[in-house]
C-alpha positions in Angstrom: 85.3 101.8 61.4 86.8 101.3 64.8 89.1 102.8 67.5 90.9 101.4 70.5 91.3 103.4 73.7 93.8 102.6 76.4 93.7 104.1 79.9 97.0 103.3 81.7 98.3 104.1 85.1 99.2 102.5 88.4 97.0 100.3 90.7 94.9 102.5 92.9 94.5 105.4 90.5 91.1 104.4 89.2 92.2 102.9 85.9 89.6 100.2 86.1 86.9 102.7 87.1 87.6 104.9 84.2 87.6 101.9 81.8 84.3 100.7 83.1 82.8 104.1 82.8 83.9 104.4 79.2 82.8 100.9 78.3 79.3 101.6 79.7 79.1 105.0 78.1 80.0 103.7 74.6 77.6 100.9 75.0 74.9 103.3 76.0 75.6 105.4 72.9 75.0 102.3 70.6 78.5 101.3 69.8 79.8 97.8 69.7 82.4 97.4 72.5 85.0 94.9 73.6 87.0 95.7 76.7 90.0 94.0 78.2 92.2 94.5 81.2 95.9 94.0 81.9 96.9 94.4 85.6 99.7 93.5 87.9 99.3 91.5 91.1 99.6 94.5 93.5 97.4 96.9 95.3 99.4 100.1 94.5 101.9 101.0 91.8 103.0 99.2 88.7 101.5 99.6 85.3 97.9 98.6 84.7 95.8 99.3 81.6 92.3 99.0 80.5 91.4 98.8 76.8 88.0 99.7 75.2 87.7 98.8 71.6 84.7 100.4 69.8 83.2 99.8 66.4 80.1 100.1 64.3 80.4 96.3 63.8 80.6 93.4 66.2 84.0 92.9 67.8 85.5 89.6 69.0 88.9 90.4 70.6 91.2 93.2 71.7 94.0 94.9 69.9 97.7 95.3 70.5 97.8 98.9 69.3 95.7 101.8 70.6 94.5 104.9 68.9 94.2 106.9 72.1 96.5 106.5 75.1 95.6 108.3 78.2 98.5 107.7 80.6 98.2 108.7 84.3 101.9 108.2 85.1 105.2 108.6 83.4 105.9 104.9 83.9 102.7 103.8 82.2 103.4 106.3 79.4 106.8 104.9 78.8 105.5 101.3 78.8 102.6 102.1 76.3 103.7 104.9 74.0 105.3 102.5 71.6 101.9 100.8 71.1 100.1 103.9 69.8 99.0 103.4 66.2 100.1 105.6 63.4 97.8 108.6 63.4 96.9 107.9 67.0 97.3 110.3 69.9 98.8 110.0 73.4 98.2 112.2 76.5 100.2 112.2 79.7 99.4 113.6 83.1 102.6 115.6 83.1 105.3 116.6 80.6 105.0 114.3 77.6 107.5 116.0 75.3 106.8 117.0 71.7 105.1 113.9 70.5 102.2 113.7 72.9 99.8 115.9 74.7 101.0 117.2 78.1 97.9 117.7 80.3 97.6 118.4 84.0 95.0 115.7 84.7 95.7 115.6 88.4 95.5 119.3 88.8 92.1 119.3 87.0 90.9 116.5 89.2 91.9 118.4 92.4 90.0 121.5 91.1 86.9 119.3 90.5 87.0 117.7 94.0 90.1 115.5 94.5 93.0 113.7 92.9 91.1 110.5 93.1 88.9 111.8 90.2 91.8 111.7 87.7 90.3 108.8 85.9 87.2 110.9 85.2 89.4 113.6 83.8 90.9 111.0 81.5 87.5 109.8 80.4 86.5 113.4 79.5 89.7 113.8 77.5 88.9 110.6 75.6 85.4 111.7 74.7 86.8 115.0 73.4 89.5 113.4 71.3 86.8 111.1 69.8 84.5 114.1 69.1 81.6 112.6 71.1 79.2 114.5 73.2 79.8 113.7 76.9 76.1 113.2 77.8 76.4 109.4 77.8 79.5 109.6 80.0 77.7 111.8 82.5 74.7 109.4 82.5 77.1 106.5 83.4 78.7 108.6 86.1 75.3 109.2 87.7 74.8 105.5 87.9 78.3 104.7 89.1 78.5 107.2 91.8 74.9 107.7 93.0 75.5 105.5 96.1 78.3 107.9 97.1 76.0 110.8 97.0 75.3 113.9 94.9 78.7 115.5 95.7 80.5 112.5 94.2 78.4 112.6 91.1 78.9 116.3 90.6 82.6 116.1 91.3 83.2 113.4 88.7 81.0 115.2 86.1 83.0 118.3 86.7 86.3 116.4 86.3 85.1 115.0 83.0 84.1 118.4 81.8 87.6 119.8 82.7 89.2 116.9 80.9 87.1 117.6 77.8 88.0 121.3 78.0 91.7 120.5 78.2 91.5 118.5 75.0 89.1 120.8 73.2 91.7 122.0 70.8 92.1 118.4 69.5 88.4 117.5 69.4 87.6 114.8 66.9 91.2 114.2 66.0 90.5 110.4 65.9 88.2 109.1 63.2 85.4 107.3 65.0 82.6 104.9 64.4 79.1 106.4 64.4 76.8 105.4 67.2 73.5 103.8 66.4 70.5 102.5 68.5 71.7 100.7 71.5 71.2 96.9 71.4 71.8 94.0 73.7 73.4 94.3 77.2 77.0 94.4 78.6 78.3 91.3 80.2 81.7 90.1 81.4 82.7 86.5 81.2 82.4 86.2 85.0 78.9 87.6 85.0 77.8 85.2 82.2 79.1 82.2 84.1 77.4 83.4 87.2 74.1 84.1 85.4 74.2 80.7 83.7 74.7 79.0 87.0 72.0 81.0 88.7 69.3 80.4 86.0 70.2 76.7 85.9 69.2 76.5 89.6 72.5 76.5 91.5 71.6 76.6 95.2 74.9 76.2 97.0 78.2 78.0 96.0 81.2 77.4 98.1 84.6 78.9 97.1 87.8 80.3 98.4 88.5 83.6 96.4 91.2 83.2 93.9 92.0 85.4 90.9 90.7 85.3 88.2 87.7 83.2 89.3 86.6 85.6 92.0 84.4 87.7 89.6 81.9 84.8 89.2 81.8 84.3 92.9 81.1 87.9 93.7 78.5 88.1 91.0 76.7 85.1 92.5 76.9 86.7 95.9 75.3 89.8 94.5 72.3 87.9 93.1 72.0 85.4 95.9 68.8 86.8 97.3 67.2 87.1 93.9 67.9 83.4 93.0 67.8 82.0 96.6 71.4 80.9 96.6 73.6 80.1 99.6 77.0 81.5 98.9 79.7 80.5 101.4 83.3 81.6 101.5 85.2 78.5 102.5 88.4 78.6 104.6 90.2 76.9 101.7 89.7 75.0 98.5 89.8 71.6 100.1 86.8 72.6 102.2 85.0 74.2 99.3 85.2 71.0 97.2 84.0 68.8 100.1 81.2 71.2 100.9 79.7 71.1 97.4 80.0 67.3 97.5 77.9 67.3 100.7 75.4 69.7 99.1 75.1 67.6 96.0 74.5 64.5 98.1 71.7 66.3 99.8 70.1 67.2 96.4 71.2 70.8 95.9 72.7 71.9 92.6 76.2 73.0 93.8 79.3 74.6 92.4 82.7 76.1 93.3 84.9 78.6 91.5 88.7 78.5 91.5 92.0 78.8 89.6 94.9 76.4 89.0 96.4 76.3 92.5 93.0 76.0 94.1 92.0 73.3 91.7 95.1 71.3 92.7 93.8 71.3 96.3 90.4 70.2 95.0 91.7 67.0 93.3 90.8 64.8 96.2 87.3 66.2 96.5 86.9 65.8 92.7 87.7 62.1 93.1 85.3 61.9 96.0 82.6 63.2 93.7 83.7 60.6 91.1 83.3 57.7 93.6 80.1 59.0 95.1 78.8 59.8 91.6 77.8 63.4 92.6 76.9 66.1 90.1 79.3 68.9 91.2 80.3 71.8 88.9 83.7 73.5 89.1 84.5 76.7 87.3 88.3 76.6 86.7 89.5 80.0 85.6 93.1 79.6 84.3 96.1 81.8 84.8 99.8 81.1 84.1 101.7 78.6 86.4 103.3 76.7 87.8 102.7 77.5 91.5 101.5 81.1 91.9 102.8 82.0 88.5 101.3 85.2 87.2 98.2 85.5 89.3 96.5 88.3 87.3 97.4 87.2 83.8 95.9 84.8 81.3 96.8 81.4 79.9 95.4 78.0 78.8 97.8 75.8 80.8 95.5 73.6 82.8 93.7 71.6 80.2 95.6 68.3 80.5 95.6 68.8 84.3 91.8 69.1 84.3 91.3 66.1 82.0 93.5 63.9 84.2 92.8 65.4 87.6 91.9 63.2 90.5 93.2 59.8 91.5 91.7 56.7 90.0 89.6 56.6 86.9 86.1 58.2 86.7 84.2 60.2 84.1 84.3 63.9 84.0 82.9 66.4 81.4 84.8 69.6 80.5 83.6 72.6 78.7 85.7 75.6 77.5 83.5 78.5 76.4 85.0 80.8 73.7 82.7 83.8 74.0 80.7 85.5 76.7 77.5 84.1 75.3 79.1 80.6 75.4 80.2 81.2 79.0 76.5 81.4 79.9 75.5 78.4 77.7 78.3 76.1 78.7 77.8 76.8 82.4 74.1 75.7 82.0 75.2 72.7 80.0 77.7 71.8 82.7 74.9 71.6 85.2 72.8 69.6 82.8 75.6 67.1 82.1 76.7 66.8 85.7 73.2 65.8 86.8 72.4 63.6 83.7 75.5 61.6 84.1 76.0 62.0 87.9 79.6 63.0 87.6 81.7 66.1 87.9 81.6 68.8 85.2 84.2 71.5 84.8 83.8 74.9 83.1 87.3 76.2 82.0 87.7 79.9 81.5 90.7 82.2 81.9 91.5 85.8 83.0 91.0 87.1 79.4 87.5 85.7 79.1 86.4 86.3 82.7 87.5 90.0 82.7 86.5 90.8 79.1 83.3 92.8 78.6 81.2 92.9 75.5 77.6 93.9 74.5 75.7 90.9 73.2 72.0 90.0 72.9 70.4 90.0 76.3 70.9 86.7 78.2 67.8 85.1 79.7 67.8 85.9 83.4 64.7 83.9 84.4 65.0 80.7 86.3 65.1 77.8 83.9 66.0 74.9 86.1 68.0 72.0 84.7 66.7 68.5 85.2 68.4 67.1 88.3 67.2 63.6 87.4 65.9 62.9 90.9 64.0 59.6 91.6 60.7 61.0 92.9 59.2 57.7 94.1 62.0 55.2 94.8 60.9 51.6 95.4 61.2 49.8 98.7 64.2 47.9 97.4 66.0 51.0 96.2 69.8 50.9 96.1 71.8 54.0 95.2 74.4 52.4 92.9 72.3 49.9 91.1 74.1 48.4 88.1 72.5 49.6 84.9 73.2 49.2 81.2 73.9 52.9 80.9 76.0 53.1 84.0 73.6 55.8 85.4 71.9 54.6 88.6 68.6 56.0 89.9 69.3 58.9 92.2 67.2 59.4 95.3 67.7 62.0 98.0 68.4 61.3 101.7 65.6 62.1 104.1 62.8 60.5 102.0 61.4 57.0 101.7 64.7 55.6 100.3 67.7 54.8 102.5 70.6 56.5 100.6 73.9 55.2 101.6 77.3 56.4 100.2 80.9 55.8 101.1 84.2 57.1 99.7 85.5 53.5 99.7 84.6 51.2 97.0 81.1 49.9 97.6 78.4 47.6 96.6 75.2 48.5 94.9 73.6 49.5 98.2 76.4 51.9 99.0 78.1 50.0 101.7 81.9 49.7 101.5 83.4 46.5 100.2 86.6 44.8 99.4 84.9 42.2 97.2 87.0 42.4 94.0 84.2 41.1 91.8 81.9 43.9 93.2 84.8 46.4 92.6 85.0 45.5 88.9 81.3 45.7 88.5 81.2 49.2 90.1 84.1 50.5 88.0 82.7 49.1 84.8 79.3 50.8 85.7 81.0 54.2 86.3 83.0 54.1 83.2 80.0 53.2 81.0 78.9 56.7 81.8 82.0 58.0 80.2 81.1 56.3 76.9 77.6 57.6 77.2 78.9 61.2 77.7 81.3 60.8 74.8 78.4 59.8 72.5 76.8 63.2 73.3 79.9 65.3 73.1 79.6 68.6 71.2 81.1 69.0 67.7 83.4 72.0 67.0 82.1 75.2 65.4 83.7 75.8 62.0 84.0 79.4 60.8 83.1 80.2 58.2 83.2 76.7 56.7 85.8 73.9 56.5 88.9 74.8 54.5 92.2 73.1 53.6 93.9 74.8 56.6 92.2 74.9 60.0 93.1 77.1 62.9 92.3 74.8 65.8 91.3 76.5 69.0 89.5 75.9 72.3 88.2 78.2 75.0 88.9 82.0 74.9 91.0 81.9 71.7 87.7 81.8 69.7 87.5 85.6 69.2 91.2 86.2 68.2 91.1 83.2 65.8 87.9 84.3 64.2 89.4 87.8 63.5 92.6 86.2 62.2 90.6 84.0 59.8 88.9 87.2 58.5 92.2 88.9 58.0 93.8 85.9 56.3 90.8 85.2 54.0 90.8 88.9 52.9 94.4 88.2 51.7 93.2 85.1 49.7 94.3 82.4 52.2 92.1 79.3 52.3 91.8 79.2 56.1 89.0 78.5 58.6 88.6 78.1 62.3 87.5 75.0 64.2 86.6 75.9 67.8 85.9 73.3 70.5 83.7 74.5 73.3 83.7 71.0 74.8 87.2 69.6 75.3 86.4 66.4 77.1 85.2 63.9 76.2 86.4 64.7 72.7 83.7 64.6 70.0 84.0 61.3 68.3 83.8 62.8 64.8 86.8 65.1 65.3 89.1 62.8 63.3 86.8 62.8 60.3 86.2 66.5 60.4 89.9 67.3 60.5 91.1 64.6 58.2 93.1 65.7 55.2 93.4 69.3 56.4 96.4 71.1 57.7 95.9 71.8 61.4 97.5 74.8 63.1 96.7 74.8 66.8 96.4 78.2 68.5 96.7 77.9 72.2 97.7 79.9 75.3 100.3 77.5 76.5 103.8 76.3 75.5 103.1 72.7 74.5 99.9 72.8 72.4 98.0 70.8 75.0 94.7 70.4 73.1 96.4 69.3 69.9 98.3 66.7 71.9 95.0 65.5 73.4 93.5 65.2 70.0 96.5 63.3 68.8 96.3 61.0 71.8 92.6 60.3 70.9 93.6 59.6 67.3 91.8 62.6 65.8 95.0 64.1 64.3 98.5 62.8 63.6 100.4 66.0 62.7 99.9 69.6 63.5 101.7 73.0 63.5 101.1 75.5 66.3 100.9 79.2 67.2 101.5 79.5 70.9 101.5 82.3 73.4 102.4 81.9 77.1 103.7 85.3 78.3 100.5 86.0 80.3 98.8 88.1 77.6 95.9 87.1 75.4 96.1 86.6 71.6 94.8 89.2 69.2 93.5 88.5 65.7 96.3 90.6 64.1 99.0 88.7 66.0 97.7 85.3 64.9 97.4 86.4 61.3 101.0 87.9 61.4 102.4 84.7 62.8 100.5 82.4 60.4 102.8 80.7 57.9 101.4 79.1 54.7 
């Protein structure tokens, strides 16, 4: 059994605060939760919403319809009322007409301590409509507002009580899942990326804030003292990319966080890392483009850009986690790969995944440093770019016994710039041998539940919606499975064999099926159908199942 709750209102009304409170409270009660956000690029006004989906079983994506709508403005009510499910209930802060509850939420908030507490009133209403005791909600309020003092805690608790009292006549109107013993912890995608980087041993983080990547940056800043990380807000993305190149040269595990427009500015720094063979990590959190596009919405439009970013040819490794757990794992893997192959690694997320929250088994928070593959005792004849069979040269750090020379120009084995064309070819061949080595270790896709005659092909954050769509379709007797790629470059060499003889339907958040095109370019598939979404909103499992054609 499940229910989906939507808090809607304008920016500045506390929609996010109310949503976070509810998410934490439901988790505390022992429910499975999956929360998502939809917000406009503005400080005040507009229509923002926060969804909290709850169940007694694990959840993997959001839902289009809601069972409870708590609208804080008439504009948000008008925008969302058509998405209330049959048997659902809507409440408006004002006159809602005959088909919804008209509740004076602002008036109740003012009585409790101020209009700014209207989100807490809405939270109390939600708990009453679900028939839940508000003890867990009040516990989360104590945690959320304790830094603001006892008056803030008491005021918000009073606001929630007034909300519950207003909806008392409709208590338990929505059938709800039953809470059980709390398990796991709540994480957002941003927190999982940040924790993965921190435990891997990142020591330098340089970024220019850019939605939707900023959550990972602020998380890393919040744990900087615990993990001994230097977090620097650079003046722009060009500076950020070059700063982490310098940090990596000096031996620090280094990363930056950005989105599409910022990544465009980093392309030259990315190439610098390719030439200097530096293990930098970039978190690229996608949003719709081109240009500024939809700054606060989601999309998967930067894949081919990331694969081909940078001038010249050099190896890079790209991961695209599909779940919050994978966001942690793939970030750690990015650091491992970057250092093993001495080349840039990119972690591709998007607004949907970075902002989503879910309770999952607790992620390890202890330091578990990746191997940086540092030459501890370089010989007297050490040269930084020694030609090797693998293409990976021994890496020593400056300041030690070895003389570590690097140059952004083409160079000889000892790092000094050259225009010797024979040396140039030897260096380029050496660098590209690492690409073949990385390809040989590329990750295979995850099939769910097992290979079938029709495959929903996906990458990145479409994992959850595709998985739910497969369950829906299989319940109707369709022979469908999912193949999810968490590593998108280099492409796993066995992709062609795994997909051969099957109908491929690519599910992607872009208008051109970029990953399917990439697989076709690599010879893994020759034909494919597609289900695409590029309006700035994430897929849901029900939508994919509805759009699937046999």
